[in-house]
C-alpha angles and dihedrals in degrees: 000000000000112000115220100179144344121215123198118198123188106210131177124207130183116232116231089229134017113258118213129193133164089276101049149297128284121206098171139007131236110204134181110219117205123206116185113192122196129207086253087070095246124124133213121205138204144152135233108231096205120121129213098265127053094237102113091040135336095276126095136180090262094050091047091054090049095048095046094044100043105029118009103044092051088054090053091051094055096085142351119264134219098200138017089239086076091065096075090051089050090053097047096103088063113076122218118336090125096165092054093046092048094053093057095039094050091052088053091050089053091049091048092051092048092051090050090046089236130131110250088242091058092043088056093048097257119173104189132085093198135025131211117247128219128180132225117220118203126219108287134210091246144012091243093055090049092053092047092052093049091050090052093050092048090052089052089058105255111165098213138021121215117188127194114236138187136167106300091021103065126065097037095045094046089048091052092048093049092048090052098038107023099171106037122118100255132184131181122214118200101178091213095306098139141057141195092285088066098059095108090047093049091050087068087069089069087078092068099061094231122186085226147328109235124220100332093169136049123317094244097041128115102145100059092043087061090055091050094046089055088058098043132075088197112087116248117225118203120215117151093031094064118076102141142024086256091058089051092048092052093045091051094047093048093046092239094146145005096208134035128210106216114206114180094213094049094054098043102258148318097304092058090041089058091049092052091045092052093048092049091048090053090054098040093248109145118224132200135183118254124203133235098192090272124183118232099287094054090041089055090057090051091052091051096051091045089065090075113108101247095056090101100153127068113265133218093257099126119173122274094255091064091066111019139046086214126006126213097243138070121254099023119232108272134188126216121190092339096312137101113212113226116241115243099200122101121290120352089347096233129093118233109240099228095188092054091044090052091050093057098036116116095184141333141199131197122210116200127207 
């Protein structure tokens, strides 16, 4: 692959509904779109998943733009590449900045798959033609509204419900959900809202037969999660703590979790995602694909990685219509009977809607090789 140009577009899209977690509420989403164009004339596309504030991790939309413009894109322009796996090696001199790295690397994976006339799922080694879909439900203003939302999602066919929790919004809400829906596959996501002093409280969650409790302790913690897992019957799933295959290895060896949420942006791209997937498969640790309120291009990458064999739990890859009045791809991501069918056409399998992208673009810049 010989890269001709890379275009960054800062777009802004309004969410259909506010989304609240233990760290805040989002009403809209700023996204950096990446388009990598090769000298063959084909383009690969991806999204940065960072948000405007450094509250999920240390990265933001502004820092991603800076890192890609000033450091990562120049590294990509140094030499041609034969395979996207080379991108992570190219980026090794730059520490961290996983979201920024992933946005560029994923666009190159899409370009590579298009040049090989393969679907991205097949290029990654995927084995599924459809993926199960779960839904993430934010913190609501009332218990009644939460139960109504869950009932609606179950009627739409979602295979799994994940609810956001925090101190004062946990035991009572999970008890109410279980009383109303005793047999659904149910997860709880804490987004780092608890600490070691909460162990006895968190042990109460064992009564609700959860598939998992996700990231109860700090974003950089592996040690204390191992102490908690030893006390809980409920599996712990790590999210924010896992950035690399080495993080995953240490967490598995320490017994810090029994499940890993694999987010492409959080781990620096598809190549590292595959490495973590393979390690977890070797150790019988299920993985699943979490969401970061992606628009359609980022959602397409999530669909592709979820076709790998060890993604055995429904991900957060809901259809476009759950988040956006109009998405930025054609066709939009759709769900049927709780499944999304994997596109078979080359690359991500969806066509960027340039008119729609232009309508939501705040500014753009093209870098030429």
